[in-house]
C-alpha positions in Angstrom: 127.9 87.3 150.9 130.7 85.0 151.9 133.9 84.9 149.9 133.2 81.5 148.5 129.4 81.6 148.2 127.2 81.9 145.1 123.7 82.9 146.1 121.1 81.6 143.7 118.4 83.3 145.8 120.0 86.8 145.3 120.4 86.1 141.6 116.7 85.1 141.3 115.3 88.3 142.9 115.0 90.1 139.5 113.2 87.1 138.0 110.8 86.9 140.8 110.2 90.6 140.7 109.4 90.6 137.0 107.2 87.6 137.3 105.0 89.3 139.9 105.0 92.5 137.9 104.0 90.9 134.6 101.3 88.7 136.2 99.8 91.9 137.7 100.2 93.6 134.4 98.3 90.8 132.7 95.5 90.7 135.3 95.1 94.5 135.3 96.2 95.8 131.8 94.4 99.1 132.3 96.8 99.8 135.2 93.8 100.2 137.5 95.2 98.0 140.3 92.9 97.3 143.3 94.1 98.5 146.7 94.9 94.9 148.0 97.3 94.3 145.0 99.4 97.4 145.6 101.5 95.4 148.2 102.5 93.0 145.4 103.2 96.0 143.0 105.6 97.6 145.5 107.1 94.2 146.3 107.8 93.5 142.6 109.5 97.0 142.3 111.6 96.3 145.4 112.7 92.8 144.2 113.6 94.2 140.7 115.6 97.1 142.2 117.5 95.1 144.8 117.8 92.1 142.5 119.5 94.3 139.8 121.9 95.6 142.5 122.9 92.1 143.6 123.3 91.0 140.0 126.1 93.4 139.7 127.6 93.3 143.2 127.8 89.5 143.6 129.9 88.7 140.5 132.2 91.6 141.4 132.7 90.3 145.0 133.3 86.8 143.7 135.8 88.0 141.2 137.7 90.1 143.8 137.6 87.2 146.2 139.1 84.7 143.8 141.6 86.9 141.9 144.0 83.9 141.7 141.3 81.6 140.2 141.1 82.2 136.5 137.9 80.2 136.0 136.0 82.2 138.6 137.5 85.5 137.5 136.7 85.0 133.8 133.2 83.7 134.5 132.5 86.6 136.8 133.6 89.1 134.1 131.2 87.5 131.7 128.4 87.8 134.3 129.2 91.5 134.8 129.0 92.1 131.0 125.7 90.3 130.8 124.3 92.3 133.8 125.3 95.6 132.1 123.5 94.4 128.9 120.4 93.5 131.0 120.5 97.0 132.4 120.2 98.5 128.9 117.4 96.1 128.1 115.5 97.0 131.2 115.9 100.7 130.4 113.8 100.5 127.2 111.2 103.0 128.5 113.6 105.0 130.6 115.5 105.9 127.5 112.3 107.3 126.2 111.8 109.5 129.3 109.3 107.1 130.9 109.9 105.8 134.4 108.5 102.3 133.9 109.5 98.7 134.0 109.4 96.6 130.9 106.3 94.4 130.5 105.7 91.3 128.4 102.9 93.0 126.3 104.5 96.2 125.2 108.1 95.0 125.4 107.9 91.4 124.3 111.3 91.2 122.6 113.0 93.0 125.5 111.4 90.7 128.1 112.3 87.6 126.1 115.9 88.8 125.7 116.1 89.6 129.4 115.0 86.0 130.2 117.8 84.6 128.1 120.4 86.8 129.7 119.3 85.9 133.2 119.4 82.2 132.2 123.0 82.6 131.1 123.9 84.3 134.4 122.3 81.4 136.2 124.1 78.8 134.1 127.4 80.5 134.9 126.5 80.6 138.6 125.8 76.9 138.5 129.3 76.4 137.0 130.8 78.6 139.6 129.1 76.7 142.4 130.2 73.4 141.0 133.8 74.7 140.6 134.0 76.0 144.1 132.7 72.7 145.6 134.4 70.4 143.2 136.2 68.6 146.0 132.9 67.7 147.7 131.1 65.4 145.2 127.9 65.3 147.2 127.8 69.0 147.6 128.6 69.5 144.0 125.7 67.2 143.0 123.4 69.0 145.3 124.3 72.4 143.8 124.1 71.1 140.3 120.5 69.8 140.8 119.4 72.9 142.7 120.9 75.2 140.1 119.5 73.2 137.2 116.1 73.3 138.9 116.2 77.1 139.2 117.3 77.5 135.6 114.3 75.4 134.5 111.9 77.3 136.8 113.3 80.6 135.6 112.6 79.8 132.0 109.2 78.3 132.5 108.0 81.2 134.6 109.7 84.1 132.8 109.5 82.9 129.3 105.9 81.7 129.7 105.1 85.2 131.1 106.9 86.7 128.1 104.8 84.6 125.7 101.7 85.3 127.8 101.0 81.6 127.9 98.8 82.2 131.0 96.0 82.3 128.5 97.0 84.4 125.5 98.3 82.7 122.3 102.0 82.4 122.0 104.1 84.1 119.3 104.8 80.9 117.5 101.4 79.4 117.8 99.0 82.3 117.4 96.8 83.6 114.7 95.7 82.3 111.4 97.3 81.6 108.1 95.7 84.6 106.6 96.8 84.1 102.9 95.4 80.5 103.0 92.2 81.7 104.8 91.5 84.3 102.2 92.2 81.7 99.4 89.8 79.2 101.1 87.1 81.9 101.2 87.4 82.3 97.4 89.3 85.5 97.3 91.9 85.7 94.5 93.8 88.8 95.7 97.1 89.1 97.4 97.3 89.0 101.2 100.3 90.5 103.1 100.8 90.3 106.8 102.6 93.6 107.3 102.9 93.7 111.1 102.0 91.9 114.2 102.2 93.2 117.7 101.0 92.6 121.2 97.9 94.4 122.3 97.7 94.4 126.1 94.1 95.7 126.1 93.0 92.5 124.2 95.6 90.3 125.9 96.4 89.1 122.4 97.7 90.5 119.1 97.0 93.2 116.5 97.7 92.1 113.0 98.1 94.6 110.1 97.0 93.2 106.8 97.1 94.4 103.2 94.7 93.0 100.6 95.0 93.8 96.9 93.0 92.5 94.0 92.7 93.4 90.3 89.0 93.3 89.3 87.8 92.3 85.9 86.8 95.8 85.0 90.3 97.0 85.5 89.8 98.5 88.9 92.7 97.8 91.3 91.4 97.5 94.8 93.7 97.8 97.9 92.7 97.7 101.5 94.9 98.1 104.6 93.4 97.3 108.0 94.1 95.9 111.4 92.4 92.9 113.0 92.6 91.7 116.5 93.5 88.3 117.8 92.3 88.0 121.4 93.3 85.5 124.1 92.3 81.9 123.6 92.3 82.0 119.8 89.3 84.3 119.7 89.1 86.9 116.9 87.4 90.2 116.8 84.0 90.2 115.2 82.8 92.8 112.8 79.3 91.6 113.3 78.3 90.6 116.8 76.9 87.1 117.5 73.6 88.7 118.4 73.3 90.4 115.1 74.5 87.3 113.3 71.5 85.5 114.6 69.2 88.2 113.3 70.8 88.0 109.9 70.7 84.2 109.8 66.9 84.4 110.1 66.9 86.2 106.8 69.1 83.7 105.0 67.6 80.7 103.2 70.4 78.2 102.3 73.3 76.5 104.1 75.8 78.2 101.8 74.5 81.6 102.8 74.9 80.6 106.5 78.4 79.4 105.9 79.3 82.6 104.1 77.9 84.7 107.0 80.1 82.7 109.5 83.1 83.9 107.6 82.1 87.5 106.9 81.3 88.1 110.5 85.0 88.3 111.3 86.9 91.5 111.0 89.3 90.4 108.2 86.4 89.9 105.7 84.2 92.8 106.7 85.5 95.0 103.9 83.5 92.8 101.5 80.3 94.2 102.9 81.4 97.7 101.9 82.5 97.0 98.4 79.2 98.2 97.1 80.4 101.8 97.9 83.5 101.2 95.8 81.2 100.2 93.0 79.1 103.3 93.4 82.3 105.5 93.4 83.5 103.8 90.2 80.2 104.4 88.6 80.6 108.0 89.8 77.2 108.1 91.4 78.2 110.5 94.2 79.7 112.9 91.6 76.7 112.6 89.3 74.2 113.4 92.1 76.2 116.4 93.3 76.7 117.7 89.8 73.1 117.2 88.8 71.8 119.2 91.9 74.4 122.0 91.6 73.7 122.4 87.8 69.9 122.5 88.4 70.2 125.3 91.0 73.4 127.0 89.5 74.6 127.1 93.1 77.0 124.7 94.8 74.7 123.1 97.3 76.4 119.7 97.4 79.9 118.5 97.4 80.7 115.0 96.1 82.3 114.1 99.4 79.1 114.8 101.2 77.2 112.2 99.3 77.1 108.8 101.0 75.1 105.6 100.9 73.7 103.6 103.8 71.7 100.4 104.3 68.1 101.0 104.9 68.1 98.0 107.2 71.5 96.6 108.2 70.3 93.0 108.8 68.3 92.8 105.5 71.1 94.5 103.5 73.8 92.1 104.8 71.6 89.1 104.0 71.1 90.7 100.5 74.8 91.1 99.9 75.6 87.5 101.0 72.9 86.1 98.8 73.9 88.2 95.8 77.6 87.4 96.2 76.8 83.7 96.0 74.6 84.2 92.9 77.5 86.1 91.3 79.9 83.2 92.1 77.5 80.7 90.5 77.6 82.9 87.4 81.4 82.7 87.3 82.0 86.1 88.8 85.0 85.7 91.1 85.8 89.4 91.8 86.1 89.7 95.6 84.4 86.3 95.9 81.3 87.7 94.2 80.9 90.8 96.4 82.2 93.4 94.0 79.8 93.2 91.0 76.6 93.4 93.0 73.9 95.4 91.2 73.8 98.5 93.3 71.3 100.2 91.0 68.9 97.4 91.8 69.7 97.7 95.5 68.7 101.4 95.3 65.5 100.6 93.5 64.6 97.9 96.0 65.3 100.3 98.9 68.1 98.2 100.2 70.3 101.3 100.3 69.6 105.0 100.3 71.6 108.1 99.5 72.4 110.6 102.3 73.2 114.1 101.0 74.3 117.1 103.1 73.3 120.5 101.7 76.1 122.8 102.8 75.2 126.1 101.2 71.5 126.1 101.7 71.3 129.8 102.4 72.5 130.6 98.9 69.1 129.7 97.6 67.5 132.6 99.3 67.6 135.1 96.4 66.4 132.6 93.9 63.6 131.4 96.2 62.5 135.0 96.9 62.2 135.8 93.2 60.0 132.8 92.8 58.0 133.8 95.9 58.8 130.7 97.7 60.8 129.7 100.8 64.2 128.0 100.4 62.7 124.6 101.2 59.8 125.0 98.9 62.0 126.2 96.0 64.4 123.4 96.5 61.7 120.8 96.3 60.0 122.4 93.3 63.2 122.4 91.2 64.0 118.8 92.0 60.5 117.5 91.3 60.6 119.3 87.9 63.8 117.6 86.7 63.3 115.3 83.7 62.4 111.6 84.1 65.5 109.5 84.6 67.6 112.2 86.1 68.1 110.1 89.3 68.2 106.4 89.8 65.1 104.9 91.3 65.5 104.9 95.0 65.5 107.1 98.2 67.5 110.3 98.6 67.7 112.0 102.0 68.7 115.6 101.9 69.9 117.2 105.2 70.3 120.9 105.7 69.0 124.0 107.5 66.1 126.0 106.3 63.7 128.7 107.5 60.4 127.2 108.5 57.6 129.4 109.8 60.1 132.2 110.5 62.6 129.9 112.4 65.8 128.2 111.2 65.3 124.5 111.5 67.3 121.4 110.7 65.5 119.6 108.0 65.6 116.1 106.5 63.8 116.0 103.2 63.2 112.6 101.7 63.1 112.5 97.9 61.7 109.2 96.5 62.3 108.4 92.8 60.0 105.8 91.2 60.1 105.0 87.5 62.4 107.9 86.9 60.1 110.5 88.5 60.7 112.0 92.0 58.5 113.3 94.8 59.1 114.5 98.4 57.7 112.8 101.4 56.8 114.8 104.6 59.8 116.6 106.1 61.4 115.6 109.3 62.0 118.9 111.3 64.3 119.2 114.3 
């Protein structure tokens, strides 16, 4: 570089390098870059490396070349300080022991800060160019226009890359107003947006939410979960559009359809699982486990191994939506009507079934031998002999291992309770 020259091109190498690198990062977030793109990867690395070198060398040379000029000297010192700060920003991963360049997804704040610093260096360079050519008005005008143009281009390209405005939503114009959205849906709880970060796999954002609500029965519900905002203002679905269409066929009113259009998104999906909260509050899993263990005087079942599942996912979702609206019409606002759904009736109507793992099946052996029966036969005999009303009406699937015809087999025994009395269907042997 000549003594009196300010090179905008050399100062722009870092910007160009990061622009290429971040565009590639955006196009190939999995880091699986095709062979033809490796030229651009290496090019971006070279531009960043040499550009950072020139960022430091050029201001120092200019400062040494114009020791007598206080304006040039002081402005160059400021540039050097800014360059050093930029080095620290770019070393975000290096300080963590990772040899990587910063990217706009994982290091948004660093990328944005770097763009601002590089802009300041450019502005100072424009001032230096104008000062050195102040005697030549035409030349000064030319350098001013050229420098201003580069500053604008720098910010448009680098900041737009930082905000992922290529297609992803920007930081200041992304996502939903979640508290208002929950309120509009009819939920009376408190919504807190705890965290929001870039998710490069989605080319969007991950938002951490906390929802809390005090129900009318005194139960305090709290749910923490993460939802995804994808590029182009798309949001992650808890229910796929294909399944939504199948569920819609089972709905009968416009209000039910509107409710499904809300529930299909990830932020409202917890409503479809509140029936399990109700079952837990009613201590149904504990009651089932305790009843079985008491009947056999052996710990066959743990409460944690009792769970409930929809018999048919499409029908059950349609059932929950319809029931929640009926609850709202009755004035039940708990969780927009989803909380106080009659799970006992759902069991009776075979909307849900109980899945129960038998974890100590072998401990039945001695009792079964005394009765002259196999473990499986003894298990069934005891349950079928329990008094009417011991279990809710519904379906109970027991899973465990048992000896069948001299071989240990995995068995699913289906216990059906009707009008308080139970019977076993044919076993499923594996």
